[in-house]
C-alpha positions as a LaTeX table, in Angstrom:
\begin{tabular}{lrrr}
\hline
Residue & $x$ (\AA) & $y$ (\AA) & $z$ (\AA) \\
\hline
Met1 & $-87.74$ & 43.25 & $-66.38$ \\
Leu2 & $-88.89$ & 44.63 & $-69.96$ \\
Thr3 & $-91.12$ & 43.01 & $-72.15$ \\
Arg4 & $-92.35$ & 43.20 & $-75.83$ \\
Ser5 & $-95.41$ & 46.21 & $-74.60$ \\
Asp6 & $-92.25$ & 48.28 & $-73.23$ \\
Leu7 & $-90.60$ & 48.34 & $-76.67$ \\
Ser8 & $-91.35$ & 51.31 & $-79.40$ \\
Gln9 & $-93.24$ & 50.54 & $-82.46$ \\
Asp10 & $-89.55$ & 50.41 & $-84.45$ \\
Gln11 & $-88.20$ & 47.68 & $-82.07$ \\
Ile12 & $-91.50$ & 45.88 & $-82.15$ \\
Val13 & $-91.01$ & 45.66 & $-85.76$ \\
Ala14 & $-87.45$ & 44.48 & $-85.50$ \\
Phe15 & $-88.64$ & 42.01 & $-82.41$ \\
Asp16 & $-91.46$ & 40.41 & $-84.38$ \\
Ala17 & $-89.11$ & 39.85 & $-87.69$ \\
Ile18 & $-86.64$ & 38.11 & $-85.66$ \\
Leu19 & $-89.02$ & 35.47 & $-84.13$ \\
Ala20 & $-90.62$ & 35.07 & $-87.21$ \\
Trp21 & $-87.18$ & 34.33 & $-88.91$ \\
Leu22 & $-86.37$ & 31.56 & $-85.99$ \\
Ala23 & $-89.79$ & 30.10 & $-86.79$ \\
Gly24 & $-89.42$ & 29.56 & $-90.06$ \\
Ser25 & $-91.98$ & 32.11 & $-91.50$ \\
Gly26 & $-91.30$ & 35.79 & $-92.90$ \\
Pro27 & $-89.80$ & 37.21 & $-95.32$ \\
Phe28 & $-86.19$ & 35.98 & $-93.64$ \\
Ala29 & $-87.27$ & 32.11 & $-93.40$ \\
Gly30 & $-84.76$ & 30.28 & $-94.77$ \\
Lys31 & $-81.77$ & 32.50 & $-93.94$ \\
Lys32 & $-78.84$ & 31.01 & $-91.66$ \\
Thr33 & $-77.89$ & 34.35 & $-90.52$ \\
Leu34 & $-80.38$ & 37.48 & $-89.55$ \\
Ser35 & $-78.88$ & 41.04 & $-89.44$ \\
Leu36 & $-79.87$ & 43.77 & $-86.75$ \\
Gly37 & $-78.50$ & 47.06 & $-87.39$ \\
Gly38 & $-79.10$ & 50.08 & $-85.31$ \\
Tyr39 & $-77.00$ & 53.26 & $-84.95$ \\
Ala40 & $-75.88$ & 54.24 & $-81.37$ \\
Gly41 & $-78.81$ & 54.78 & $-79.11$ \\
Ser42 & $-81.44$ & 53.05 & $-81.43$ \\
Gly43 & $-82.15$ & 50.27 & $-78.70$ \\
Lys44 & $-80.76$ & 47.16 & $-80.41$ \\
Ser45 & $-79.48$ & 46.12 & $-76.78$ \\
Thr46 & $-82.96$ & 46.49 & $-75.49$ \\
Val47 & $-84.26$ & 44.34 & $-78.46$ \\
Val48 & $-81.83$ & 41.79 & $-77.92$ \\
Ser49 & $-82.29$ & 41.65 & $-74.00$ \\
Val50 & $-86.26$ & 41.19 & $-74.53$ \\
Leu51 & $-85.61$ & 38.86 & $-76.95$ \\
Ala52 & $-83.49$ & 36.57 & $-74.95$ \\
His53 & $-85.94$ & 36.27 & $-72.07$ \\
Glu54 & $-88.04$ & 34.87 & $-74.59$ \\
Leu55 & $-85.88$ & 32.55 & $-76.28$ \\
Leu56 & $-84.05$ & 31.31 & $-73.03$ \\
Lys57 & $-87.47$ & 29.45 & $-72.03$ \\
Leu58 & $-86.87$ & 27.20 & $-75.44$ \\
Gly59 & $-83.15$ & 26.42 & $-75.13$ \\
Pro60 & $-79.69$ & 27.39 & $-74.35$ \\
Leu61 & $-78.20$ & 30.81 & $-76.24$ \\
Ala62 & $-74.65$ & 31.97 & $-76.69$ \\
Phe63 & $-74.09$ & 35.55 & $-76.75$ \\
Cys64 & $-70.66$ & 36.66 & $-77.99$ \\
Ala65 & $-68.75$ & 39.62 & $-79.71$ \\
Phe66 & $-65.09$ & 39.66 & $-81.34$ \\
Thr67 & $-63.56$ & 41.44 & $-78.37$ \\
Gly68 & $-63.45$ & 40.87 & $-74.83$ \\
Lys69 & $-64.42$ & 44.47 & $-74.20$ \\
Ala70 & $-67.28$ & 43.91 & $-76.19$ \\
Ser71 & $-68.53$ & 40.68 & $-74.69$ \\
Ser72 & $-67.96$ & 42.56 & $-71.19$ \\
Val73 & $-70.24$ & 45.06 & $-72.10$ \\
Leu74 & $-72.96$ & 42.94 & $-73.85$ \\
Ala75 & $-72.59$ & 41.03 & $-70.06$ \\
Arg76 & $-73.24$ & 43.69 & $-68.28$ \\
Lys77 & $-76.13$ & 45.02 & $-70.03$ \\
Leu78 & $-77.92$ & 41.36 & $-70.12$ \\
Leu79 & $-77.20$ & 41.28 & $-66.49$ \\
Glu80 & $-78.70$ & 44.87 & $-65.81$ \\
Ser81 & $-81.83$ & 43.34 & $-67.97$ \\
Gly82 & $-82.10$ & 40.18 & $-65.57$ \\
Ile83 & $-80.03$ & 37.71 & $-67.49$ \\
Ser84 & $-76.73$ & 36.77 & $-65.64$ \\
Thr85 & $-73.98$ & 35.00 & $-67.99$ \\
Ser86 & $-71.19$ & 33.18 & $-67.99$ \\
Pro87 & $-68.20$ & 33.94 & $-70.15$ \\
Lys88 & $-66.54$ & 30.12 & $-70.01$ \\
Thr89 & $-68.13$ & 27.25 & $-72.12$ \\
Ala90 & $-69.09$ & 23.89 & $-70.91$ \\
Ser91 & $-66.31$ & 21.68 & $-70.60$ \\
Arg92 & $-66.41$ & 18.22 & $-71.98$ \\
Arg93 & $-65.51$ & 14.84 & $-70.59$ \\
Pro94 & $-65.32$ & 11.47 & $-71.26$ \\
Gly95 & $-68.91$ & 10.10 & $-71.58$ \\
Gly96 & $-70.91$ & 13.48 & $-72.29$ \\
Leu97 & $-71.39$ & 16.96 & $-71.29$ \\
Gly98 & $-69.30$ & 18.02 & $-67.97$ \\
Gly99 & $-69.41$ & 20.89 & $-65.61$ \\
Ile100 & $-72.28$ & 22.90 & $-67.60$ \\
Ser101 & $-73.30$ & 26.15 & $-66.38$ \\
Pro102 & $-76.93$ & 26.85 & $-66.56$ \\
Lys103 & $-76.46$ & 30.21 & $-67.31$ \\
Pro104 & $-75.92$ & 31.36 & $-71.18$ \\
Tyr105 & $-72.29$ & 31.81 & $-72.39$ \\
Cys106 & $-71.11$ & 35.39 & $-73.12$ \\
Gly107 & $-67.79$ & 35.54 & $-74.28$ \\
Thr108 & $-65.81$ & 36.41 & $-76.98$ \\
Ile109 & $-66.36$ & 34.57 & $-80.55$ \\
His110 & $-63.14$ & 33.02 & $-80.12$ \\
Gly111 & $-63.53$ & 31.25 & $-76.71$ \\
Leu112 & $-66.73$ & 29.96 & $-78.05$ \\
Val113 & $-65.49$ & 28.78 & $-81.38$ \\
Tyr114 & $-61.34$ & 27.78 & $-81.03$ \\
Ala115 & $-59.65$ & 25.42 & $-78.72$ \\
Pro116 & $-55.65$ & 25.62 & $-78.01$ \\
Cys117 & $-54.10$ & 23.74 & $-80.87$ \\
Asp118 & $-53.18$ & 20.44 & $-78.96$ \\
Val119 & $-49.77$ & 19.81 & $-81.63$ \\
Cys120 & $-47.95$ & 22.99 & $-80.69$ \\
Met121 & $-50.30$ & 24.06 & $-77.51$ \\
Pro122 & $-50.44$ & 20.75 & $-75.33$ \\
Pro123 & $-52.10$ & 21.25 & $-72.36$ \\
Glu124 & $-49.79$ & 21.13 & $-69.13$ \\
Pro125 & $-50.22$ & 17.97 & $-67.12$ \\
Lys126 & $-51.65$ & 18.58 & $-63.71$ \\
His127 & $-50.85$ & 16.95 & $-60.67$ \\
Thr128 & $-53.20$ & 14.54 & $-59.04$ \\
Cys129 & $-51.19$ & 13.92 & $-56.19$ \\
Glu130 & $-50.99$ & 15.83 & $-52.82$ \\
Glu131 & $-47.25$ & 15.19 & $-52.29$ \\
Tyr132 & $-44.42$ & 15.43 & $-54.53$ \\
Pro133 & $-43.20$ & 12.99 & $-56.05$ \\
Asp134 & $-45.94$ & 10.54 & $-56.95$ \\
Ser135 & $-45.17$ & 7.74 & $-60.04$ \\
Asp136 & $-48.88$ & 7.56 & $-60.27$ \\
Cys137 & $-48.96$ & 11.59 & $-60.80$ \\
Ala138 & $-48.63$ & 11.99 & $-64.71$ \\
Ala139 & $-47.38$ & 15.50 & $-63.60$ \\
Cys140 & $-44.50$ & 13.92 & $-61.69$ \\
Glu141 & $-43.38$ & 11.89 & $-64.29$ \\
Ala142 & $-43.04$ & 14.91 & $-66.82$ \\
Glu143 & $-41.04$ & 16.86 & $-64.21$ \\
Lys144 & $-38.70$ & 13.98 & $-63.41$ \\
Ala145 & $-38.00$ & 13.16 & $-67.41$ \\
Pro146 & $-35.04$ & 14.76 & $-69.10$ \\
Lys147 & $-35.78$ & 18.61 & $-70.41$ \\
Ala148 & $-35.31$ & 18.69 & $-73.82$ \\
Pro149 & $-33.04$ & 21.63 & $-75.11$ \\
Lys150 & $-35.00$ & 24.71 & $-76.18$ \\
Thr151 & $-35.37$ & 25.57 & $-79.62$ \\
Lys152 & $-37.67$ & 27.47 & $-81.81$ \\
Lys153 & $-41.00$ & 26.28 & $-83.04$ \\
Gly154 & $-41.09$ & 25.11 & $-86.35$ \\
Phe155 & $-44.44$ & 25.70 & $-88.48$ \\
Cys156 & $-47.54$ & 23.79 & $-87.28$ \\
Glu157 & $-49.29$ & 21.72 & $-90.18$ \\
Lys158 & $-52.66$ & 21.34 & $-88.09$ \\
Cys159 & $-53.01$ & 24.96 & $-86.94$ \\
Lys160 & $-50.73$ & 26.82 & $-89.30$ \\
Asn161 & $-49.41$ & 28.52 & $-86.50$ \\
Ala162 & $-52.22$ & 30.04 & $-85.15$ \\
Arg163 & $-51.98$ & 27.99 & $-81.96$ \\
Phe164 & $-55.67$ & 27.51 & $-82.06$ \\
Thr165 & $-57.89$ & 25.48 & $-84.22$ \\
Arg166 & $-61.72$ & 25.53 & $-84.62$ \\
Arg167 & $-63.40$ & 23.22 & $-82.09$ \\
Gly168 & $-65.45$ & 19.92 & $-83.92$ \\
Ala169 & $-68.27$ & 20.96 & $-82.13$ \\
Leu170 & $-69.75$ & 23.23 & $-79.55$ \\
Asp171 & $-70.13$ & 22.92 & $-76.19$ \\
Arg172 & $-74.40$ & 22.56 & $-76.11$ \\
Ser173 & $-76.60$ & 22.43 & $-78.50$ \\
Tyr174 & $-77.59$ & 26.25 & $-78.80$ \\
Arg175 & $-80.95$ & 27.23 & $-80.15$ \\
Leu176 & $-79.40$ & 30.53 & $-81.13$ \\
Ile177 & $-76.14$ & 32.39 & $-81.46$ \\
Ile178 & $-76.23$ & 36.33 & $-80.90$ \\
Val179 & $-73.25$ & 38.05 & $-82.30$ \\
Asp180 & $-72.66$ & 41.58 & $-81.18$ \\
Glu181 & $-70.97$ & 44.50 & $-82.87$ \\
Ala182 & $-71.08$ & 42.31 & $-85.80$ \\
Ser183 & $-69.55$ & 44.73 & $-87.93$ \\
Met184 & $-65.93$ & 43.64 & $-86.80$ \\
Val185 & $-66.61$ & 40.13 & $-87.29$ \\
Asp186 & $-64.75$ & 39.14 & $-90.93$ \\
Asp187 & $-66.20$ & 36.49 & $-93.49$ \\
Ala188 & $-63.64$ & 33.78 & $-92.76$ \\
Met189 & $-64.80$ & 33.99 & $-88.76$ \\
Leu190 & $-68.78$ & 34.20 & $-89.52$ \\
Ala191 & $-67.74$ & 30.73 & $-91.96$ \\
Asp192 & $-66.49$ & 29.23 & $-88.97$ \\
Leu193 & $-69.57$ & 30.31 & $-86.81$ \\
Leu194 & $-72.05$ & 29.21 & $-89.61$ \\
Gly195 & $-70.11$ & 25.63 & $-89.78$ \\
Tyr196 & $-72.43$ & 24.29 & $-86.72$ \\
Gly197 & $-75.68$ & 24.76 & $-88.11$ \\
Val198 & $-76.90$ & 27.05 & $-85.64$ \\
Pro199 & $-79.05$ & 30.20 & $-86.33$ \\
Ile200 & $-77.06$ & 33.52 & $-85.96$ \\
Leu201 & $-78.80$ & 36.61 & $-85.10$ \\
Ala202 & $-75.74$ & 39.17 & $-86.15$ \\
Val203 & $-76.29$ & 42.78 & $-84.00$ \\
Gly204 & $-74.24$ & 45.82 & $-84.79$ \\
Asp205 & $-74.06$ & 49.41 & $-86.12$ \\
His206 & $-74.25$ & 49.31 & $-89.92$ \\
Gly207 & $-72.65$ & 53.28 & $-90.10$ \\
Gln208 & $-69.73$ & 51.49 & $-88.44$ \\
Leu209 & $-65.98$ & 50.34 & $-89.77$ \\
Pro210 & $-65.68$ & 47.19 & $-91.21$ \\
Pro211 & $-63.15$ & 44.60 & $-89.64$ \\
Val212 & $-59.64$ & 45.83 & $-89.61$ \\
Lys213 & $-58.43$ & 42.84 & $-91.21$ \\
Gly214 & $-60.33$ & 40.59 & $-93.72$ \\
Ala215 & $-63.86$ & 41.50 & $-95.62$ \\
Gly216 & $-66.56$ & 41.58 & $-93.56$ \\
Ser217 & $-70.06$ & 41.31 & $-95.06$ \\
Leu218 & $-72.55$ & 40.66 & $-91.96$ \\
Met219 & $-73.54$ & 44.45 & $-91.58$ \\
Lys220 & $-73.18$ & 45.96 & $-95.19$ \\
His221 & $-76.87$ & 45.62 & $-95.98$ \\
Pro222 & $-78.91$ & 44.85 & $-92.69$ \\
Asp223 & $-82.00$ & 42.82 & $-92.92$ \\
Val224 & $-83.40$ & 44.74 & $-89.81$ \\
Lys225 & $-82.52$ & 48.41 & $-89.37$ \\
Leu226 & $-83.11$ & 50.71 & $-86.06$ \\
Glu227 & $-82.37$ & 53.93 & $-87.31$ \\
Lys228 & $-84.68$ & 56.24 & $-84.63$ \\
Ile229 & $-82.64$ & 57.71 & $-81.94$ \\
His230 & $-83.82$ & 56.80 & $-78.38$ \\
Arg231 & $-81.16$ & 57.84 & $-76.28$ \\
Gln232 & $-79.88$ & 61.01 & $-77.28$ \\
Ala233 & $-81.59$ & 64.40 & $-78.00$ \\
Ala234 & $-82.27$ & 64.51 & $-81.70$ \\
Gly235 & $-80.91$ & 68.42 & $-82.18$ \\
Asn236 & $-77.70$ & 66.43 & $-80.74$ \\
Pro237 & $-75.17$ & 68.12 & $-83.30$ \\
Ile238 & $-72.77$ & 64.94 & $-82.75$ \\
Ile239 & $-75.82$ & 62.69 & $-83.79$ \\
Ala240 & $-76.64$ & 65.27 & $-86.41$ \\
Leu241 & $-73.05$ & 65.44 & $-87.88$ \\
Ser242 & $-72.39$ & 61.43 & $-88.07$ \\
Ala243 & $-76.22$ & 61.09 & $-89.85$ \\
Ala244 & $-74.94$ & 64.14 & $-92.35$ \\
Ile245 & $-71.47$ & 61.65 & $-92.87$ \\
Arg246 & $-73.47$ & 58.36 & $-93.41$ \\
Gln247 & $-75.98$ & 60.08 & $-96.04$ \\
Thr248 & $-73.65$ & 61.94 & $-97.87$ \\
Gly249 & $-69.98$ & 60.71 & $-97.15$ \\
Asn250 & $-69.13$ & 64.79 & $-96.13$ \\
Val251 & $-68.96$ & 66.87 & $-93.18$ \\
Asp252 & $-71.70$ & 69.00 & $-92.68$ \\
Trp253 & $-69.40$ & 72.49 & $-91.20$ \\
Ser254 & $-72.61$ & 74.36 & $-90.39$ \\
Leu255 & $-72.51$ & 71.66 & $-87.41$ \\
Val256 & $-69.13$ & 72.54 & $-86.13$ \\
Asp257 & $-70.31$ & 74.67 & $-83.06$ \\
Gly258 & $-66.61$ & 75.40 & $-81.62$ \\
Asp259 & $-68.13$ & 73.33 & $-78.34$ \\
Arg260 & $-69.11$ & 69.68 & $-79.00$ \\
Ile261 & $-68.00$ & 69.96 & $-82.61$ \\
Val262 & $-64.66$ & 71.99 & $-83.21$ \\
Ser263 & $-62.55$ & 72.27 & $-86.53$ \\
Met264 & $-58.52$ & 72.61 & $-86.57$ \\
Ser265 & $-55.67$ & 71.78 & $-88.33$ \\
Arg266 & $-53.05$ & 69.32 & $-87.50$ \\
Ser267 & $-50.59$ & 72.39 & $-85.96$ \\
Glu268 & $-53.65$ & 73.59 & $-83.95$ \\
Val269 & $-54.15$ & 70.12 & $-82.53$ \\
Ser270 & $-50.72$ & 70.06 & $-80.94$ \\
Glu271 & $-51.51$ & 73.69 & $-79.67$ \\
Tyr272 & $-54.91$ & 72.07 & $-77.84$ \\
Ile273 & $-53.31$ & 69.37 & $-76.59$ \\
Lys274 & $-51.09$ & 71.60 & $-74.52$ \\
Thr275 & $-54.00$ & 73.51 & $-73.08$ \\
Arg276 & $-56.27$ & 70.24 & $-72.80$ \\
Phe277 & $-53.74$ & 67.71 & $-70.90$ \\
Thr278 & $-52.31$ & 69.79 & $-68.17$ \\
Ala279 & $-50.57$ & 68.91 & $-64.98$ \\
Glu280 & $-53.79$ & 69.88 & $-62.77$ \\
Arg281 & $-55.71$ & 67.59 & $-64.82$ \\
Leu282 & $-52.84$ & 64.87 & $-64.37$ \\
Glu283 & $-53.17$ & 65.57 & $-60.66$ \\
Ser284 & $-57.08$ & 65.24 & $-60.36$ \\
Lys285 & $-57.37$ & 62.33 & $-62.51$ \\
Asp286 & $-59.53$ & 63.99 & $-65.01$ \\
Val287 & $-57.34$ & 62.93 & $-68.36$ \\
Leu288 & $-60.13$ & 60.52 & $-69.36$ \\
Ser289 & $-62.46$ & 63.11 & $-70.21$ \\
Thr290 & $-60.86$ & 64.00 & $-73.65$ \\
Thr291 & $-60.09$ & 61.71 & $-75.93$ \\
Leu292 & $-58.02$ & 61.83 & $-79.59$ \\
Val293 & $-59.15$ & 59.49 & $-82.12$ \\
Thr294 & $-57.05$ & 58.70 & $-84.87$ \\
Trp295 & $-56.68$ & 57.05 & $-88.06$ \\
Thr296 & $-53.77$ & 54.98 & $-87.96$ \\
Asn297 & $-51.51$ & 53.22 & $-84.85$ \\
Arg298 & $-48.49$ & 55.57 & $-86.02$ \\
Gln299 & $-50.41$ & 58.94 & $-85.37$ \\
Arg300 & $-51.88$ & 57.27 & $-82.25$ \\
Val301 & $-47.95$ & 56.59 & $-80.84$ \\
Ala302 & $-46.89$ & 60.15 & $-81.51$ \\
Leu303 & $-50.08$ & 61.70 & $-80.27$ \\
Asn304 & $-50.05$ & 59.59 & $-76.95$ \\
His305 & $-46.21$ & 61.05 & $-76.61$ \\
Glu306 & $-47.44$ & 64.70 & $-77.23$ \\
Val307 & $-49.81$ & 64.28 & $-74.39$ \\
Arg308 & $-47.18$ & 62.77 & $-71.88$ \\
Cys309 & $-45.00$ & 66.03 & $-72.99$ \\
Ala310 & $-47.57$ & 68.03 & $-72.19$ \\
Leu311 & $-48.34$ & 66.35 & $-68.79$ \\
Gly312 & $-44.63$ & 66.43 & $-68.08$ \\
Thr313 & $-44.50$ & 62.95 & $-67.64$ \\
Ala314 & $-42.39$ & 62.00 & $-70.85$ \\
Asn315 & $-39.96$ & 59.74 & $-70.67$ \\
Val316 & $-40.68$ & 58.40 & $-67.20$ \\
Pro317 & $-42.91$ & 55.40 & $-66.08$ \\
Pro318 & $-46.45$ & 55.53 & $-65.75$ \\
Arg319 & $-47.49$ & 58.22 & $-63.49$ \\
Ala320 & $-50.31$ & 58.63 & $-61.17$ \\
Gly321 & $-53.20$ & 60.04 & $-63.02$ \\
Glu322 & $-52.58$ & 58.96 & $-66.61$ \\
Ala323 & $-54.24$ & 56.98 & $-68.83$ \\
Val324 & $-53.56$ & 53.38 & $-69.98$ \\
Ile325 & $-55.25$ & 51.17 & $-72.41$ \\
Cys326 & $-55.24$ & 47.29 & $-72.04$ \\
Leu327 & $-54.52$ & 45.31 & $-75.50$ \\
Lys328 & $-54.79$ & 41.86 & $-74.67$ \\
Asn329 & $-57.45$ & 39.89 & $-72.51$ \\
Lys330 & $-56.52$ & 38.97 & $-69.03$ \\
Ala331 & $-60.24$ & 38.57 & $-67.46$ \\
Pro332 & $-61.31$ & 40.41 & $-65.73$ \\
Ile333 & $-59.79$ & 43.17 & $-68.03$ \\
Tyr334 & $-60.06$ & 42.92 & $-71.64$ \\
Asn335 & $-58.59$ & 44.33 & $-74.55$ \\
Gly336 & $-60.04$ & 47.96 & $-75.44$ \\
Met337 & $-60.77$ & 48.72 & $-71.83$ \\
Arg338 & $-58.98$ & 52.34 & $-70.30$ \\
Gly339 & $-58.41$ & 53.26 & $-66.84$ \\
Ile340 & $-56.48$ & 55.49 & $-64.67$ \\
Val341 & $-53.02$ & 54.79 & $-63.46$ \\
Met342 & $-53.67$ & 55.50 & $-59.48$ \\
Thr343 & $-50.15$ & 55.00 & $-58.25$ \\
Asp344 & $-46.63$ & 56.01 & $-59.56$ \\
Ser345 & $-45.18$ & 52.55 & $-61.23$ \\
Lys346 & $-42.72$ & 50.70 & $-59.05$ \\
Val347 & $-39.99$ & 49.77 & $-62.06$ \\
Met348 & $-39.41$ & 45.93 & $-61.96$ \\
Ala349 & $-36.33$ & 44.12 & $-63.59$ \\
Asp350 & $-35.73$ & 40.44 & $-63.47$ \\
Gly351 & $-38.45$ & 40.46 & $-61.05$ \\
Glu352 & $-36.57$ & 42.68 & $-58.65$ \\
Glu353 & $-37.39$ & 46.51 & $-58.35$ \\
Val354 & $-35.50$ & 49.19 & $-59.06$ \\
Pro355 & $-35.19$ & 51.90 & $-56.94$ \\
Gly356 & $-35.54$ & 55.07 & $-58.31$ \\
Gly357 & $-36.54$ & 53.85 & $-61.95$ \\
Asp358 & $-32.96$ & 54.35 & $-63.51$ \\
Val359 & $-33.53$ & 50.95 & $-65.05$ \\
Ala360 & $-29.97$ & 50.47 & $-67.18$ \\
Arg361 & $-27.38$ & 51.97 & $-64.57$ \\
Val362 & $-29.19$ & 50.14 & $-60.93$ \\
Ala363 & $-30.05$ & 46.94 & $-62.81$ \\
Lys364 & $-26.54$ & 46.49 & $-63.92$ \\
Glu365 & $-25.53$ & 47.23 & $-60.24$ \\
Met366 & $-28.08$ & 44.57 & $-59.23$ \\
Asn367 & $-26.79$ & 42.06 & $-62.05$ \\
Leu368 & $-30.26$ & 42.07 & $-63.27$ \\
Asp369 & $-31.70$ & 40.92 & $-66.84$ \\
Thr370 & $-33.32$ & 44.00 & $-67.99$ \\
Thr371 & $-35.29$ & 42.31 & $-71.09$ \\
Tyr372 & $-38.17$ & 41.79 & $-69.10$ \\
Val373 & $-39.14$ & 45.34 & $-67.61$ \\
Gln374 & $-42.36$ & 45.81 & $-66.10$ \\
Tyr375 & $-44.29$ & 48.77 & $-64.37$ \\
Lys376 & $-45.97$ & 47.33 & $-61.26$ \\
Thr377 & $-49.24$ & 49.73 & $-60.25$ \\
Thr378 & $-52.80$ & 49.84 & $-59.66$ \\
Val379 & $-55.23$ & 50.92 & $-62.66$ \\
Asp380 & $-58.87$ & 52.13 & $-61.95$ \\
Phe381 & $-61.02$ & 51.20 & $-65.03$ \\
Val382 & $-63.86$ & 53.74 & $-64.18$ \\
Glu383 & $-66.03$ & 52.93 & $-67.00$ \\
Asp384 & $-65.93$ & 49.63 & $-66.40$ \\
Gly385 & $-66.40$ & 49.71 & $-62.58$ \\
Leu386 & $-63.39$ & 47.70 & $-61.68$ \\
Thr387 & $-59.52$ & 48.35 & $-59.73$ \\
Glu388 & $-56.91$ & 45.84 & $-60.69$ \\
Asp389 & $-53.31$ & 45.70 & $-60.09$ \\
Val390 & $-51.05$ & 45.15 & $-63.09$ \\
Asp391 & $-47.38$ & 44.69 & $-64.31$ \\
Met392 & $-47.75$ & 46.52 & $-67.44$ \\
Ala393 & $-44.73$ & 45.21 & $-69.85$ \\
Asp394 & $-42.39$ & 47.90 & $-70.89$ \\
Ala395 & $-41.91$ & 46.62 & $-74.50$ \\
Gln396 & $-45.21$ & 47.36 & $-75.62$ \\
Leu397 & $-45.39$ & 51.08 & $-74.47$ \\
Phe398 & $-45.29$ & 53.15 & $-77.54$ \\
Thr399 & $-45.22$ & 50.55 & $-80.02$ \\
Glu400 & $-47.67$ & 50.65 & $-82.89$ \\
Lys401 & $-48.55$ & 47.07 & $-83.25$ \\
Thr402 & $-49.64$ & 44.60 & $-79.95$ \\
Ile403 & $-46.99$ & 42.10 & $-79.35$ \\
Asp404 & $-48.23$ & 38.63 & $-80.06$ \\
Tyr405 & $-46.72$ & 35.07 & $-80.30$ \\
Glu406 & $-45.10$ & 35.31 & $-83.57$ \\
Thr407 & $-43.90$ & 38.85 & $-82.73$ \\
Ala408 & $-42.12$ & 37.34 & $-79.36$ \\
Gln409 & $-40.80$ & 34.34 & $-80.97$ \\
Lys410 & $-39.02$ & 36.77 & $-84.17$ \\
Glu411 & $-37.29$ & 38.23 & $-81.33$ \\
Gly412 & $-36.76$ & 35.73 & $-78.82$ \\
Leu413 & $-38.59$ & 36.64 & $-76.32$ \\
Ser414 & $-41.12$ & 34.55 & $-73.92$ \\
Leu415 & $-44.45$ & 36.20 & $-73.99$ \\
Gly416 & $-45.32$ & 35.03 & $-70.75$ \\
Lys417 & $-42.65$ & 36.98 & $-69.11$ \\
Leu418 & $-43.56$ & 40.05 & $-71.05$ \\
Gly419 & $-45.99$ & 41.22 & $-68.36$ \\
Asp420 & $-49.45$ & 42.62 & $-68.90$ \\
Leu421 & $-49.66$ & 44.30 & $-72.52$ \\
Tyr422 & $-50.68$ & 48.00 & $-71.86$ \\
Asp423 & $-50.38$ & 51.71 & $-73.82$ \\
Phe424 & $-51.14$ & 54.94 & $-73.04$ \\
Gly425 & $-54.48$ & 55.72 & $-73.71$ \\
Tyr426 & $-54.64$ & 59.48 & $-74.52$ \\
Ala427 & $-55.10$ & 58.68 & $-78.52$ \\
Met428 & $-57.20$ & 55.47 & $-79.98$ \\
Thr429 & $-57.69$ & 54.57 & $-83.37$ \\
Cys430 & $-61.06$ & 54.93 & $-84.80$ \\
His431 & $-61.02$ & 50.96 & $-85.00$ \\
Lys432 & $-60.25$ & 50.60 & $-81.12$ \\
Met433 & $-62.43$ & 53.22 & $-80.24$ \\
Gln434 & $-65.69$ & 51.73 & $-81.81$ \\
\hline
\end{tabular}
C-alpha cells in the first residue's frame, strides 16, 4: 500500500492541499468543491488512492464518475491499491438504513444521486409467496387484476419524462465525494451533487474536452494541478504534441514522425484503412490495435462502414474477430467498453434463430417478427479482462445516436426487447475516446 512518503514532490503538494482543504484551512478553506487537474500519466489516481486510505479511517467515502466505463476503471485502480468498493448504494428501509455494505461506493454519479421516478416508473411488485397464486401476495394480486390497454405514456409532471428524480438524501453520511473524470460533468449535475452538503473533490484532466451537453466549469481552472508526466517518457512525441496543442492551440508539424504521428488527407485515410484493416487482422483478432478518432458521430458511422468493407464483412452480421463497443450500461459491461467478437453471430428474430442469416426471407417463412432482430455472440473485452455473452440489437448498429427511452417510445419499440446496445468499434468520437 502506497503512503504519502511514496509520492513525488508535486503529488505531495497536491495531497497536502487537499487535506488542508478538508480540515478547513489553507488557501482553499471554505470552498464546497476542490478540483485536482492533471494530464494523463501525472499521477492523479495515485494521489486519490493514498488520500482514500487516509480518509476511510474517518468515515465513508463515495467514488463516482459520469460514465460506467470510467467508474469501473476507477474501481479497478482502487482495488489495485487495496481498496475494495461496491457499485451499489445502500438500500433505505423503514426504521433507518439497511443493508449497508462496509465497502465504499464506486459507481456512476447517476447511480449515487438519482432514483427511478415512482410515478412513471413504479417498481414491479415482488412475489412474497412460494407458490402461485396467493391472496396475500401483492405480485399475485397484480397479475390477477385486469390488464389496462397499452398506451403511450404521456408527460410526467414529476420527472419531466427524464424517468429519474434526484434522491432526497444519499444512502449514507459521506465524508467526501470524489468525482473522477470530472471534465465530463456539467454544471446541472454538479448542482445536484452539491445539494447534499458533502465536500466534493473533482479529479480530471483539464486538457480534455468539456461535457457533450451543457456547460462544465469543474475543470476549466483547477485549484490544484499535476503537470509532471510520470508514466510516459518525456521525449514521447505524442505527449509533446498534446502539450503543444494545449499551450498554443496549434499542431507542431515538426513532431510528425511518420510512425507514431502521421499526417494525411481524408482520401489518404481511406487508403490507410484498406492497408491497416485486412482479412489477416480479422483472422488474428488484432483489429483493436488501430483506432480511428473522429469529431462527429456521422464520421464515426461512415468510417466503421469503410473498415467493414476493407475487412470483407460489410452487409453481414458481426463476424468473429470484429471490434464492437458497448453503448449502454449492463453490468459488468459498461458504456464505452470495447471488445472482440469471438464467434460468428447467430441471427435471432422473435427469439428464434434464423438459419443462414437471411432474415427477410427465412423469418417470413417461419412467421417471425423481424422488429427485434438480435445478434447472439460472445465478446472478449480484452482491455477490461472480461468475456460475456451478448445479444446485440440490430437496430442500434450504424446508428448515429444511442437508442434511448424517448426514441424507442416515438418509434413504438420496446427498449427491453431490442437487446444489448452495441455498435462497431473501429472508429470512436473523441468524446467517447477520452
